[in-house]
Structures are given as structure tokens and as C-alpha cells.
C-alpha positions, 0 to 999 in steps of 0.5 A: 574427757570433753566435760573435764576439759570444759570444767578446766576452762572454767576453773572447776577441778574434776577431783579433790583429796579428802585426805593427802594422796587420796584423790576422789572424783567429782560427780559429772552431775555436780560439774554440769550444775556448776557450769550452769551457774556460769551460764554454760549449757553442759546438759548433753555431749553436743552442748559440751563440745560446743561450749568447749569450742566457744571458750577456746575461741574466746581465749584464742581471740584475746592477746591477754586475759581480762585481768593480768598481773605485772610480771606474770607468766601470761606476758611471756606468751605475748608476741614481740611487736605487739602494740601496747598502751596503758592508761594509768589508774590515777589519770595522766598521759597514756604510755605507749610502746611496742612489746619487746619482752618487758613492761616499762616502769609503771606506778602501783595501781590497776591500770587499763592496758590495751594490746594488739598483736601483729596477727590482729588479736586485740584486747583491753585488760586490767593491769595490776601493778603491785608491790612484791610484799605486804607491809611488815611489822617491825619486831614482835607484838601481842594484843587482844582478840575480842568479839565486840558484841560480847564486851558490854560496858556500863554505857553500852545499850545491851551489847558492845559498841564502838564507844566500848572499842575506843575505850578498850583501846585507850585503856589496854594500850596504855595499861597493858601495853598491847599493840593491837585489838582484833575484833570480829567482822563488823559488817552490816547484818540482814535486818530482822523482820516481824517473823524472822530474827536477824542472823547473829553470826558476824560471818554471814552478813548482808554486806561486807562492804559497809559496817553495821550501825548497830555498833554505834554509840548513840551518845557519841554522835555529835548531833545527840547533844543538840536534840530538841527538848521533846526529842531529848526526853524521848531519847532519854526514855530509850536510854532507860530502856537500854539500861534495862536491857543491859542490866538483864544481861549483866545481872540476870544472865540474859543473852545478848539480844541484837534485835532488841538493841537495834530496835532502841538504837534505830528509834534514837537515830530517827530522833537524832536525824531531826538535828540539822548538820552544821556546815562542816559536818554537812561537807564531811557527809557529802564527801563521804557520799561522793566517795561511797558512790554507787555502792553506797547508794545501792546499799542504802537503797536495799535497806530502804526497800527492805523496810517496805518489802522485807529483808529477802529481796528474792521475795520482792516484786519482780521489778525491784529485784533488779537494782538497775530497773526503772521500777527500782529507780522510781522506788528509790526516788520515792524513798529518797528520805529513807535512803539518805537516812541509811546512808547517814548511818553508814557515815556515822558508823564509819566516823566512830570506827575512825575514832576507835582507830585513833584511840588505839594509835593514841594509846601507843599501839603499833598496829591498832585495830585488826578488822576481820573480813568474812569469807562470804555474805548472806544469800538474801542480803544487800550485796547479792542484790546490789551486785547479783551478776557477780554471784554464782546463782544456785550454788553455795560455799562449804567444805568437802568431806574429810577425815574430820567430817564425812558429811562435808559442810554447807555454809550457805554463802553464795560464791563470787564468779571468778570470770565476772571478777576478772572482767571488771578488774576485781572492782568489788574486791578492791572496794571491799578491801579499801573500805576495811583498810580505812580504819585498820592497822591490819586485816584478817582474812577469814578462810584465806584459802578462798582466794585460791579455790572454794568448794561450790555446792549446787543447789539441791546437792549435799555438801559431799557432791560439790567441786572446787572452783579455782580463782586467780590467786595471783590477781587477788593476792596482788590486789590485797598487797596493793591495798595493804601497801596503800593503807600501810597495813599488815595482812593476816590470813586464817589458814587453818583446816585443810590447806592445799599444797603451796598455799602457805608458801604463796602467802608467805612469799607475798608477806601475808602472815598465817594463823597458828593455834597452839592445839593444832601445832604438832609434829605430824611427821614424828608421832604428832607430839607438840611442836617445840616453840622454836620450830613454830613459823615466825610469820604468823599470828599465834594464839591458844584459841579462837572464836570457833574453839573452846576457851582455854579454861573450858579445854583444861577442865573438860567443860567443853567436852561436856557441853558438846556431849549435852549438845549431842555432838560427840562421836565418842563416849564422853569418858573417852573424849574427856580422857583425850582432852586431858591427854592433849592438855597434859602434853602441852603443859609438860612441854611448857614445864620442860622449858622451865615455865611455871608449873602452877597447879591451878587452872589460872596458872596453867592458862598463863603458862600456855600463853607464856609458851606462845611468847617463846615462839618466834611468832610476830604476833601473839593473840590473847583471847580476852575471855581467857584472861579472866577464866571464861568457860563459855565458847562464843560459837560451837560449830555444827549448832544453830538453835542448840547453842546461843552462838554469837550472843554470849557476853564475857564472863569470869571463872564464876560465870558472872558477866564482866563489864569493860569496867570490871575487866579493867579492874580485874586482878586476875586479868592484870596478873595474866597480862603480867605473866604474858609479858614475862613469858619471853 
């Protein structure tokens, strides 16, 4: 019982449900290992008793927790007569009062709160004052979902870039009437080394705080136009190599080679850096450095050190593994020029993100760009080095065993420590949100259930032997709503898969939209029949498929089942899988036809019908998977594979397998017919 009590004090659940109403106990070994990640010794019964007493004592000694949310229940336990003082986030005079049951009216923000109770308990806390709900979009909208790297144009250097994104926004907003473009995470990646390629997954980045310069459009950098003659010739030669790289994808069916693209772009960026910034550009850059502060400096320092010592900071000389060490300070002084280079790349990327957002709004989009926040970061990347104290050492995030995967999942992402987040007022989370909202009309939160709890797996344990660790969802949601309010942006949560009771209700109460995928929307209480469109929830982004699922053409034709069969991923015979997929498709098409939507008879017509069915739902947002509009049959990602399938490296193709450029898409009769059908679907 004492171990369970200690676990509860640190937010560790001692059981979980792999299926509804089927509780499963967490192993004591997993609990002890996770407590060790909190720096707590639970190796013996005596150590457990001592740790419980210490934790209880610390809590009893505080008047309030390290971070509190205005209006939360923690204030109900505060004794009357407590002396209170608030230092507002934006500065100004402190506000003092004696607690009599309610807070005074305070501006939105994260303030410093001091409290001293009549019995002498004192504490300083971070006080979050946030709106009740995130901003809402008036009416209903539809837009495109696209993995940016997969969208090549005749101007890109072998993968889609921010120039392509701006062009797509300017065209689709005007010609197609879309209100948003949702892209994959554009977070900074762990760079490749001589021995190891970079991880192409946008969901396992080096840093979520800053964008990746690989997305830069080189020719759109203002200084490019002022290259000296010799550098101009070298840049032109790099552009010619990039054209060959692009044509190998477009004409020869090669995969997108992110590392080859970056090798060329980085050389071009070194040349561009030789061009001095003008006074106005210099002032803008210095403002960006000031705003980025220590976070940007540490980020750029990691990349400068990685150039010299490799991209796994755990293998660096011991003294450099600590960003605050004297050795790191000396190394940073020596590498000042490289740190400035990497800082400038982040500034240039941020500037082009802003240009893409402006292009979207200039084209009349109501929302503009929807950016994507990955659930975690690479264990060896910049974020874990820069803020190592925020991460739980020796653990990773994943998913417990369930009815669909008896072995569980290990995603290889180190989790944030909830106690350290609370101690600093969730400063890393706030900075992360502010950076992403800067150029976003909306933000999608991948696996938003992680704001409530995450499945921690201790190092050396299988995914089945972990435990859920709780986060202060009230604080995290309040901060999410606060930053969304400041940006005037909508929030979308990816709430697919196993969702704990009450989570969707809590998100809806905060005005956060969910995600509904057609194939999963069934009436599970009445024979799992397809859910009629009028019974779908309104507060969601509705789509037919996602980056982790087959394209709709592959689903309709059975191509995805055949692909999974070739990859050895099926648990049933291929014939049975094909039959099940066909039955699934027939049920949905039958529902659509019963509602009077066109029967069609061709694969193209059936895809249109399914998207028209989405428009019959009350969903506020309809997401159109861009590859579906042209009959693409290849998935961008096949979960459960690594080397077996080229995840995150596949360009958009048409139904015939031919790679389509942005220019091809803009001229595609099939795409325009598809969008006309979607617009006619309501």
C-alpha cells in the first residue's frame, strides 16, 4: 500500500485498462523504476516510507502548489485570512489582499503569486489566469491536409519547401476556396552524420521549439539576390545539382532524400551568409535574437557543437553534456560564428513561415496555416540537451497493450517531468506554444491525451511493463487556451485511439476541437454500424484519412491490405483482410447512397462521395487529404515499420503512380472535379 501511495503522490497510476472495465495492475518493478526517474528511491520498504513522509511533508508545508489555475479547487482549501500578493506577468504594481474566498479581477497571464497562511505556511506559486475557452471559428470551413516535404514544385530543391507552401496557399485559397492548410510538424530535425542518416519522421524531432531550415526556399532569401559573382556561380551550380535531385524524384521515381537536400541547401546558406545584412534586416535579426533569448542561444549552440562532436550529445565530452558548464561556455565562445550562423537560419525560416501565413490570409483563408505539434522529441536532440532537467531520464513514452496491439508500443520519446514543469510554471510549454502560434491560424496537438497522462516505459522494460503518469491537465489546458487567445487561433486535438473517460468532455469544455476520421466513426452501441452524419460531433476536424492511414484510393482498391501483406504486418490471411476492407467500404458507401449522394461507380467517384458525406456532418472543419484529390495510392507512413517501408519520404503521385508537382496539381482536372464535388456536398 505504501508503494501505491508513493506512486499516487507522483501521479503514477498503479493500474490501467487495456479494455473498458478490465483493470490491469502495473508491476511494482515498473513503479519503482519510474519513481527513480523522478529522483525518488523506492528500492526498499524503508525507502518508500521515507519518500512518502518527505513528499507529504513538502505538500503540507505549502499553502498552494507550485502552479495554480485561477478558479481551481486548490483555492477552496486556502484558509481565510491568508495574506496574498500577485506580481502581474506584464509588470506594474503588485496586487495585495487578504483571502476571503475569491481572487480579485486579474488580467490574463501567468503571474507570480505569494501566499502566507495564518498558521505560517508560505509559498510562491505561478498563477495562470486564462479565458474559459479557446477562440472559435465562425461557421464551417474546409481545407487541405498535406505533408509539406511530399509537395514538390518545379522550383523546390528535391522536397517541398516554404516557398511551395506559400504558393499552395495563394493558389488554393483563391482557386479552390479553401480556408486552411494543415501541414506536418516543421520542427527542427536531428542532423545526419557520416554514419547515420537523419530521422525523416517529423514526429521525432531534435527540437519542437524551433523550425527546421531544411524547409527554406533558398532563392526567396533577400540576400541571395546580392551574392558576389563567384558566390553567385557556386550557388547556381548548387541549384543545378538540386534540379537533378528534384528530377530524380519527378522522373525516375526516387524517394525524397532530405539529407541530400540539406547538404545542398547548407552550402548555399553558407554562401548567402557572406552577404552583409542591411540596416533594417540587421535590426529585425537582432530583435529576433532578443526575443528568442536563452532558448535560441542554446538551440544554436547544440547545432554548432553537433557539427564538431556529432548529433548524439550523450557521446560528447562529459563537460559539454551540460549546457550550463564552464566548458560549454568556453566552447560556445570559440564557436560564436557557428552559433550566429544557426541562429540566423532559424530567423530566416521563421521569416518564410510568416510569409507563407501571410500568403494564406492574403488568399482569403479564414484560418490560414494549421501547424502541428508533435507529442515529443528525439532523446539525443537539442531539446533534451538544452533542458535536460525537464525530461525523465531512463524512460520513454509509448502505449500500453490493448485489443489492437497486445505488445504495446515504445515511441522512443523521453517524457517531460510533470513536477519540473509545475516548478517553473510550465515555461518550456509556454515558449513552445508561443513559437508555434506565431504563424498559425490554428494548432493541431498530436496525441492531445498526453496533456492528461502518458504511458512511461522504463529503460530495459518492454512496452507492456510501464505505467501511466499523470500531468496537471487543468494547468496545461489553461495555458493552451491562454496562448491561443493571445494569438487569436483555434486549437485542434488529435484524440484518436484509446481515450480515457472524461478527456473529450474536458477538451470540449475548453473549446478545443477533436479529430474524427470517417472509418472510425461507428455506432459502437448498436452493432458498430457507420454513424449517420447528423450524429457526428460538431466540434471537430473531420476527415476520411490521415498521414498514418491508407489513402482513400488504397482503401477502396485493397492496395493497402496488399501492401501490409507484403510487409508481413497482417494478423489474418490476405483474403480475409481484403474481404473485411471491402465490407467496411461497402457499408460507408451504402450509407452515402442512402442519403442521396451520387453512386458513381468508379474509384474517383467513390472518393468524391465519401468526402461529400463528410460535408453532411456538422463538423466545423473538414480536412481534405490532398493526395486523395488525385487518387494517390501510397501512404505517407505505415505504423509498425521502419526500414520495411519508406515512411515520410514519398512524394504525392496520381492514380497512375506518376509523381505530381504543385504545378501539376494546380492544373489537374481530377483535382478540380474533386473539389467541385466537395463544395457541392452540403
